[in-house]
C-alpha distance (Angstrom), angle and dihedral (degrees) to the residues before:
residue distance angle dihedral
M1 . . .
N2 3.79 . .
I3 3.81 125.8 .
L4 3.82 125.2 -140.9
F5 3.81 102.5 -162.9
I6 3.81 107.9 -170.4
M7 3.78 121.8 -172.4
Y8 3.80 126.1 -176.9
D9 3.77 120.6 -160.2
Q10 3.78 117.6 -119.7
L11 3.82 96.1 -8.6
R12 3.81 113.1 157.9
F13 3.76 119.3 -132.3
D14 3.81 93.1 -127.2
Y15 3.83 99.6 48.3
L16 3.81 93.7 89.1
S17 3.78 126.2 88.4
C18 3.84 90.9 -130.5
A19 3.83 86.5 58.1
G20 3.78 92.2 51.2
H21 3.80 107.0 -95.7
P22 3.84 104.8 163.0
H23 3.82 98.8 -143.2
L24 3.81 111.0 15.5
Q25 3.79 109.0 86.3
T26 3.82 115.0 -159.5
P27 3.80 105.0 175.8
N28 3.80 94.8 170.0
F29 3.78 95.1 52.9
D30 3.80 85.3 47.1
R31 3.82 89.0 49.6
V32 3.79 91.3 59.7
A33 3.81 91.9 43.2
A34 3.82 89.9 52.4
K35 3.77 91.7 60.2
G36 3.82 98.2 32.5
V37 3.78 142.1 33.5
R38 3.82 123.8 -74.4
F39 3.82 111.4 -152.3
T40 3.81 108.5 -147.1
N41 3.81 98.5 -168.9
A42 3.82 104.9 47.7
F43 3.79 117.1 146.8
V44 3.80 133.0 -171.6
Q45 3.80 120.4 -130.7
S46 3.79 91.7 -124.4
P47 3.83 130.4 11.2
I48 3.83 94.0 -129.6
C49 3.81 127.7 84.5
G50 3.78 104.5 -117.1
A51 3.79 99.8 39.3
S52 3.80 92.5 43.9
R53 3.78 92.9 51.4
M54 3.78 94.5 45.9
S55 3.80 88.2 54.8
T56 3.81 91.9 49.1
Y57 3.82 92.2 48.4
T58 3.83 95.3 45.5
G59 3.80 98.9 34.7
R60 3.81 87.8 -130.7
Y61 3.79 138.0 112.9
T62 3.79 117.7 -100.0
S63 3.82 92.2 -111.8
S64 3.81 87.8 55.2
H65 3.80 98.8 51.3
G66 3.82 95.9 30.5
A67 3.84 100.3 -141.3
Q68 3.77 91.5 119.1
W69 3.78 103.5 159.4
N70 3.80 141.3 22.3
G71 3.78 111.1 -63.5
F72 3.84 94.4 16.3
P73 3.82 104.4 130.9
L74 3.78 120.8 -120.6
R75 3.78 103.1 -123.5
V76 3.76 119.8 -111.4
G77 3.77 112.4 -97.1
E78 3.81 97.6 29.2
M79 3.80 106.2 139.7
T80 3.80 114.0 -119.9
L81 3.77 138.1 -170.4
G82 3.80 90.3 -92.9
D83 3.79 92.6 54.7
H84 3.80 92.0 51.2
L85 3.81 95.1 45.4
R86 3.79 96.3 46.3
E87 3.82 88.6 55.0
I88 3.80 88.1 65.0
G89 3.83 95.8 41.7
V90 3.81 99.5 -95.8
G91 3.80 121.9 131.6
C92 3.82 117.7 -133.0
W93 3.80 116.8 -154.4
L94 3.78 135.9 179.4
V95 3.81 124.0 -140.9
G96 3.80 106.4 175.7
K97 3.80 135.9 -13.9
T98 3.81 134.1 8.1
H99 3.84 105.1 156.0
M100 3.82 85.1 -141.6
R101 3.80 118.3 161.5
V102 3.77 115.1 -160.8
D103 3.81 121.8 -125.6
A104 3.80 91.9 -122.5
K105 3.81 94.1 174.3
G106 3.81 91.2 50.6
M107 3.80 91.2 48.0
E108 3.82 90.7 51.0
R109 3.79 92.4 46.7
L110 3.77 91.4 54.0
G111 3.79 95.5 40.4
L112 3.80 93.9 -116.7
S113 3.76 118.2 158.2
Q114 3.79 123.0 -157.4
D115 3.81 86.7 -138.7
T116 3.81 90.0 73.0
V117 3.80 125.7 76.2
I118 3.80 94.2 -116.5
G119 3.80 91.8 43.7
A120 3.80 92.8 49.0
R121 3.79 91.5 50.9
Q122 3.82 91.0 49.4
A123 3.81 89.1 51.1
E124 3.81 93.5 46.5
C125 3.80 101.6 49.5
G126 3.79 92.8 -99.2
F127 3.81 96.2 -57.1
D128 3.76 129.1 124.0
I129 3.78 105.2 -131.5
W130 3.77 125.0 -119.9
V131 3.80 89.8 162.1
R132 3.79 129.7 -23.6
D133 3.78 121.9 -162.3
D134 3.81 119.5 156.4
G135 3.78 89.7 -165.6
L136 3.82 103.4 -136.0
W137 3.76 105.8 105.1
G138 3.77 97.3 166.7
Q139 3.79 116.3 165.6
G140 3.78 126.9 -162.5
P141 3.83 142.1 151.9
D142 3.80 90.6 -62.6
G143 3.80 95.0 48.6
F144 3.78 132.1 -107.0
Y145 3.81 123.1 -6.9
D146 3.81 89.6 -138.2
Q147 3.79 115.8 42.6
N148 3.79 95.3 -162.4
R149 3.78 121.6 98.4
S150 3.80 113.7 -93.5
P151 3.81 111.2 -131.6
Y152 3.79 88.1 -169.0
N153 3.79 92.2 55.7
E154 3.81 89.2 49.9
Y155 3.82 89.0 51.2
L156 3.80 91.2 51.7
K157 3.79 91.4 50.3
S158 3.81 89.4 51.0
K159 3.81 88.1 54.7
G160 3.81 92.1 53.9
Y161 3.80 102.5 -96.4
D162 3.79 105.8 141.9
G163 3.77 134.7 -143.7
E164 3.78 136.0 53.1
N165 3.81 95.4 -76.9
P166 3.80 113.4 27.9
W167 3.82 88.4 164.0
A168 3.78 87.4 72.1
D169 3.80 99.5 31.3
Y170 3.81 98.6 47.8
A171 3.82 117.2 2.5
N172 3.81 92.9 50.4
A173 3.76 102.8 28.8
G174 3.78 138.1 68.7
V175 3.80 130.4 -156.1
E176 3.82 126.9 -99.2
D177 3.83 120.0 178.2
G178 3.78 90.4 -24.8
N179 3.80 93.4 -50.9
I180 3.82 133.6 108.1
A181 3.81 109.8 -89.7
S182 3.80 100.2 -160.6
G183 3.76 121.0 -142.6
W184 3.78 87.6 -137.8
M185 3.83 86.7 79.2
F186 3.80 113.1 73.2
E187 3.81 90.9 -147.0
N188 3.84 88.0 70.7
A189 3.83 96.3 52.7
D190 3.80 92.6 101.1
K191 3.81 93.5 56.7
P192 3.80 121.8 93.5
A193 3.78 112.9 -108.2
N194 3.82 110.8 -106.2
I195 3.77 94.3 -114.0
A196 3.78 139.1 89.2
E197 3.79 106.9 -96.4
E198 3.79 93.4 -124.7
D199 3.82 89.2 56.3
S200 3.79 95.9 52.2
E201 3.79 122.7 108.5
T202 3.81 101.4 -95.7
P203 3.85 97.0 50.1
W204 3.80 90.4 43.2
L205 3.80 92.6 54.9
T206 3.81 91.3 44.4
S207 3.81 89.0 55.5
E208 3.78 89.6 50.6
A209 3.81 90.0 51.3
I210 3.80 90.8 51.4
R211 3.79 90.8 48.9
F212 3.80 89.3 52.5
I213 3.79 94.2 48.5
D214 3.79 93.1 48.7
Q215 3.81 93.0 58.1
A216 3.77 101.0 33.1
D217 3.78 124.7 113.6
G218 3.78 112.9 -153.3
P219 2.78 158.2 -80.7
W220 3.80 92.8 54.8
L221 3.78 144.0 143.0
A222 3.80 115.0 -143.1
H223 3.80 114.5 -164.5
V224 3.79 102.4 -154.6
S225 3.79 101.9 -170.2
Y226 3.78 118.3 -175.5
I227 3.81 124.3 -160.0
K228 3.81 92.7 -147.3
P229 3.02 145.7 121.7
H230 3.83 80.5 29.4
W231 3.82 115.8 109.9
P232 3.00 143.7 -59.7
Y233 3.79 81.4 89.7
I234 3.79 101.2 -142.3
V235 3.81 129.8 111.5
P236 3.80 134.5 -174.3
A237 3.77 125.5 -108.5
P238 2.98 133.3 -53.5
Y239 3.80 89.8 29.8
H240 3.82 96.2 53.1
D241 3.80 95.7 77.6
L242 3.80 104.8 26.6
Y243 3.81 88.5 105.9
G244 3.74 134.6 38.1
P245 3.83 139.7 -178.8
E246 3.82 89.2 -72.7
H247 3.80 89.4 64.7
I248 3.80 95.7 52.1
A249 3.78 114.9 111.6
P250 3.84 113.2 -125.1
T251 3.77 113.6 -89.1
I252 3.81 112.9 -99.1
R253 3.79 102.1 -135.2
H254 3.78 140.3 110.3
D255 3.80 134.3 -158.0
V256 3.80 89.7 -123.9
E257 3.81 88.9 69.6
R258 3.82 89.5 66.5
T259 3.81 94.0 49.0
D260 3.80 110.1 97.0
P261 3.82 93.7 -29.7
H262 3.78 124.5 -168.4
P263 3.85 104.6 -83.4
V264 3.82 93.8 -116.4
Y265 3.80 92.7 47.6
G266 3.80 90.5 45.7
A267 3.78 91.7 52.2
F268 3.81 91.9 51.6
M269 3.83 90.3 48.2
D270 3.81 87.9 56.2
S271 3.82 94.0 51.8
K272 3.78 123.9 114.7
V273 3.79 96.1 -107.4
A274 3.79 92.5 46.4
S275 3.79 92.0 50.0
A276 3.81 89.8 52.5
F277 3.81 94.4 50.0
Q278 3.80 90.9 48.1
Q279 3.82 86.4 70.4
G280 3.78 114.8 89.8
A281 3.79 92.5 -147.1
V282 3.82 90.5 59.4
R283 3.80 93.2 50.9
D284 3.80 91.2 46.8
K285 3.80 89.0 61.5
V286 3.79 103.8 30.6
V287 3.82 102.1 45.7
P288 3.83 94.7 54.5
A289 3.82 88.8 49.0
Y290 3.80 90.3 49.3
M291 3.80 89.0 50.7
G292 3.81 90.2 48.9
L293 3.80 90.7 52.5
I294 3.81 89.8 51.7
K295 3.80 91.3 48.1
Q296 3.81 88.9 53.2
C297 3.82 89.4 49.0
D298 3.80 89.4 52.5
D299 3.81 93.0 50.2
Q300 3.78 91.0 49.9
L301 3.81 90.0 48.3
G302 3.79 84.8 56.8
R303 3.79 89.2 55.8
L304 3.79 90.3 53.9
L305 3.80 94.6 45.6
D306 3.81 91.7 48.4
H307 3.81 90.4 50.1
L308 3.79 92.3 50.8
E309 3.78 90.7 50.3
D310 3.82 95.0 43.9
T311 3.82 91.5 52.2
G312 3.81 96.0 41.6
R313 3.82 92.6 -114.4
A314 3.83 94.0 118.9
E315 3.80 88.4 76.6
D316 3.81 94.2 61.5
T317 3.81 102.4 29.2
M318 3.79 127.4 93.4
I319 3.81 110.2 -148.3
V320 3.80 121.9 -151.6
L321 3.84 123.7 -175.3
T322 3.79 121.2 -171.3
S323 3.80 146.2 127.2
D324 3.80 137.1 -125.0
H325 3.86 92.7 -127.1
G326 3.78 140.7 -34.7
D327 3.81 136.3 -104.4
Y328 3.80 127.2 -112.7
L329 3.86 94.2 -150.8
G330 3.81 89.2 -169.2
D331 3.81 97.5 -43.3
H332 3.81 113.0 138.7
W333 3.83 87.8 11.8
L334 3.80 89.1 -71.8
G335 3.80 139.1 113.7
E336 3.79 131.9 -151.2
K337 3.86 113.0 -0.2
D338 3.85 134.0 -69.2
L339 3.81 105.0 120.9
F340 3.80 136.1 64.0
H341 3.81 106.8 -103.3
M342 3.79 111.3 125.1
P343 3.85 96.4 -103.0
S344 3.81 87.9 62.0
V345 3.84 109.5 32.5
K346 3.80 101.3 31.4
V347 3.80 117.5 78.1
P348 3.80 139.1 -175.6
L349 3.79 115.4 -98.0
I350 3.78 122.1 -179.2
I351 3.81 122.5 168.1
Y352 3.80 127.8 -171.0
D353 3.80 116.8 -167.3
P354 3.83 110.7 -170.5
R355 3.80 95.7 -157.8
P356 3.80 121.8 105.5
T357 3.82 89.7 -118.8
A358 3.83 87.3 74.1
D359 3.81 96.2 49.4
N360 3.80 95.8 102.6
T361 3.82 94.0 57.9
R362 3.77 100.2 47.5
G363 3.78 113.8 133.1
T364 3.80 93.7 10.7
T365 3.79 134.8 122.7
C366 3.80 128.5 -132.1
D367 3.83 121.2 -151.5
A368 3.81 97.2 -168.3
L369 3.80 118.7 128.9
V370 3.79 100.9 -98.6
E371 3.79 127.3 -177.5
A372 3.79 130.4 -157.7
I373 3.81 89.4 -117.7
D374 3.81 87.3 67.4
L375 3.79 91.6 74.9
A376 3.82 97.6 71.6
P377 3.82 94.4 55.1
T378 3.80 89.4 42.2
F379 3.82 91.3 57.0
I380 3.78 92.7 46.8
D381 3.79 91.3 47.6
A382 3.79 92.2 47.0
Q383 3.81 89.8 54.3
G384 3.77 92.4 52.3
G385 3.80 97.5 -103.3
K386 3.79 128.2 136.3
V387 3.80 109.9 -108.4
P388 3.85 109.2 -122.2
D389 3.78 95.7 -138.3
H390 3.79 93.5 179.2
I391 3.83 85.7 69.2
L392 3.79 106.1 26.3
E393 3.80 113.7 64.5
G394 3.81 95.8 -168.0
R395 3.78 129.2 79.9
S396 3.77 131.7 -122.9
L397 3.79 114.2 -99.3
L398 3.80 92.1 -156.9
P399 3.82 93.4 102.2
W400 3.82 89.9 58.6
L401 3.82 90.6 47.2
H402 3.79 91.7 51.1
G403 3.79 96.8 47.3
G404 3.78 99.7 -99.2
L405 3.80 128.5 139.1
P406 3.80 103.3 -136.6
Q407 3.76 124.2 -173.4
W408 3.76 100.8 -98.5
R409 3.80 143.6 -169.2
E410 3.79 120.1 -75.2
V411 3.81 95.9 -147.5
A412 3.78 139.8 24.8
I413 3.81 117.9 -133.2
S414 3.77 130.2 -155.1
E415 3.81 130.4 172.6
Y416 3.78 135.0 -159.1
D417 3.79 126.7 -165.7
Y418 3.82 105.4 -166.7
S419 3.80 95.7 173.0
G420 3.78 90.5 118.7
T421 3.83 94.0 57.8
S422 3.80 134.2 87.4
V423 3.82 88.5 -115.7
C424 3.82 90.4 69.8
E425 3.80 89.5 53.7
K426 3.81 93.4 43.9
L427 3.78 91.6 53.9
G428 3.80 92.1 47.0
L429 3.78 93.5 -122.5
S430 3.79 129.3 153.5
P431 3.80 112.1 -119.2
R432 3.80 90.1 -108.6
D433 3.79 91.9 58.6
A434 3.80 95.8 48.3
R435 3.80 94.0 92.8
L436 3.79 134.5 118.1
F437 3.83 130.5 -166.8
M438 3.81 126.6 -162.3
V439 3.80 121.6 -155.6
F440 3.83 115.2 -175.2
D441 3.78 123.9 178.6
G442 3.80 97.5 -177.2
R443 3.79 93.6 -88.6
F444 3.78 111.2 31.5
K445 3.81 120.8 48.2
M446 3.80 118.1 -164.8
I447 3.76 125.4 -173.5
H448 3.79 117.6 -160.7
A449 3.79 116.7 -158.5
E450 3.78 121.5 -160.7
G451 3.81 117.5 -140.3
G452 3.78 98.9 68.2
F453 3.82 98.3 -66.9
R454 3.77 125.7 141.2
P455 3.80 117.9 -108.2
M456 3.82 125.2 -102.1
L457 3.80 120.0 -130.1
F458 3.81 133.1 -170.7
D459 3.80 129.6 -175.8
L460 3.80 105.5 -148.6
E461 3.79 92.6 -171.7
T462 3.81 93.6 64.5
D463 3.82 96.4 21.3
P464 3.84 107.4 32.3
E465 3.80 91.9 168.2
E466 3.86 92.8 56.9
F467 3.79 98.2 -125.5
F468 3.81 103.1 134.7
D469 3.80 116.9 66.7
L470 3.80 104.9 -150.4
G471 3.79 90.6 -173.8
K472 3.82 89.2 82.0
G473 3.80 92.2 76.0
A474 3.79 139.9 38.1
A475 3.79 99.3 -116.4
H476 3.79 93.5 97.0
Q477 3.78 99.7 39.3
A478 3.82 91.4 123.7
D479 3.80 91.1 57.7
I480 3.80 90.8 46.5
D481 3.83 91.1 50.1
R482 3.79 91.1 48.3
L483 3.79 92.8 51.0
Y484 3.78 90.8 46.0
G485 3.80 85.5 55.4
H486 3.79 89.2 57.2
L487 3.81 90.7 46.4
G488 3.80 90.5 50.2
K489 3.79 91.9 49.8
W490 3.80 90.1 49.3
G491 3.78 90.7 47.9
R492 3.80 89.5 56.0
R493 3.79 93.2 52.4
M494 3.81 119.7 129.3
S495 3.80 98.7 -106.8
Q496 3.79 107.8 146.2
R497 3.80 104.8 46.0
V498 3.80 92.2 93.1
T499 3.79 101.4 141.9
K500 3.80 97.1 65.0
S501 3.80 126.7 46.8
D502 3.79 123.0 -150.0
A503 3.79 89.4 -110.7
E504 3.80 91.3 53.4
I505 3.79 91.4 48.9
I506 3.81 92.0 50.6
A507 3.80 92.1 46.4
S508 3.79 91.5 50.5
R509 3.80 95.1 55.2
G510 3.77 109.7 116.6
G511 3.79 92.1 10.1
S512 3.79 93.6 117.3
A513 3.83 91.0 53.8
R514 3.78 90.0 55.9
K515 3.79 87.2 54.3
G516 3.74 94.0 53.3
I517 3.80 104.4 -92.0
L518 3.82 101.5 133.7
P519 3.81 111.4 156.0
F520 3.80 128.6 164.3
M521 3.85 98.4 32.8
V522 3.78 122.3 142.9
D523 3.80 100.0 -160.9
G524 3.80 106.6 -15.2
S525 3.79 96.2 -101.0
E526 3.80 89.7 107.5
V527 3.79 92.1 79.0
P528 3.81 135.3 44.8
E529 3.79 112.8 -78.6
E530 3.81 92.8 -118.1
L531 3.81 90.6 65.7
T532 3.82 92.6 59.9
Q533 3.81 96.2 40.0
T534 3.82 94.8 103.3
Y535 3.80 89.4 50.7
R536 3.84 95.9 55.1
G537 3.81 135.1 68.5
P538 3.85 139.0 68.6
V539 3.80 119.0 -29.1
R540 3.80 110.5 -110.9
Q541 3.82 95.3 -162.4
N542 3.81 127.5 16.0
H543 3.77 111.9 -147.7
T544 3.80 95.5 165.2
T545 3.89 94.1 85.2
S546 3.84 124.4 79.3
E547 3.81 121.9 -112.6
S548 3.85 92.0 -111.2
E549 3.77 92.2 50.6
G550 3.77 88.1 51.9
E551 3.86 90.6 53.5
E552 3.84 93.3 49.2
R553 3.73 89.4 53.5
């Protein structure tokens, strides 16, 4: 079986018609959901691109692998999905974005060159590369944001788009009075991008995915990783005006959230992006563009699904649709991501397994608490491998796909290291204290903040929109204590003993005795006679007597 693992960047869980969006129709997402399982409680391990992706690719929490924010390198030697799959004969390929930053110092220390196969895989998060494009080709006084070559920019140049950075000048900009109207400015979000639709980022990457599939020999996993609907919020015609202010879902926010907020939450509400999304005029332009980007993603998903069916590959290809985090879009007085409200930390997750063993779950939903780190063990399990649970901290979802009722986790955990943000500086925190932890048991969601702050607490049964922070008072101390108990248990998990499995440890017990290491015996009767056989018998040479004593004898 092959696996088509599709990730969208910054796609909210509720901006799909199968998840109940009232205006945005996504028939191709729905098409996969109709023949697979849609997980309704899927959470990322960190609500920020790089850290979330590194957890998905390693199957480990961010505090385990250490790459806790954008640009933090994933250390050399960290096992990734590609390492696990290649062990069982499955290729692991990238088509799109990873947000991976190489551990250059570690590579140099170990003498690893990116020109070698092993070095290239270490530098590329364990993937073999069909095409990598992280999709943010910003350019300023100090040069490009991303120093790698952009395959997409090279494609645009081959199609006749001029300049050094057509990604910025055409794919992510409109036209106003003959001038570039950059997508970096929210006021331009309602303009059509100055590019032919078929040349824009999402169709281009879909074409690359199809090219990969057409030449691939299985079994393989292809990680098709789109940059959209991530900002810049601008989309080519005809998607730029499919939706208007009348299609925008009401903002999920309440004045009580701004009354004596938790200091960390308050600081994020005062950030630049939050201030922008608190303006109705910004939402009126940005949200329809965001919806247009999703609609384009759905249409391109249809291209992929049709190609799989036309070539007969749909019968032997697992399809996985998910996101690396959501987008506040003004909800909770915030923009972008960063915190743990549902629009940010909860993501869509739809899995189609083509095998008959999944027939009885087709078109169903699953409400179990699922984490992004569950995907790596799911892929290994689906390919017939043994999940190395001393390394991978997630759990295979195959039992849910095949109609089982596995013993499952009681809480979902997510972490956020905001040491690289202005909020850390504003609060006067050291980088080590700028950390948040979410613990969610399906009803109560607690957020612990390092740095001496009180916790936040929300009861989603009585307050599903997460407006009222119960952590301000003492009425729910028992729930807070209980969730801290879960956090403490999670904090004591075995996360770093990755070179020895439990099975290997058990099998090795007594092994040293069978190789002659027999300390602490009184007379040897404590162990089987065969273990002391090499230490018994006649002396061949006696060196305990003196030379003169030897002569007298």
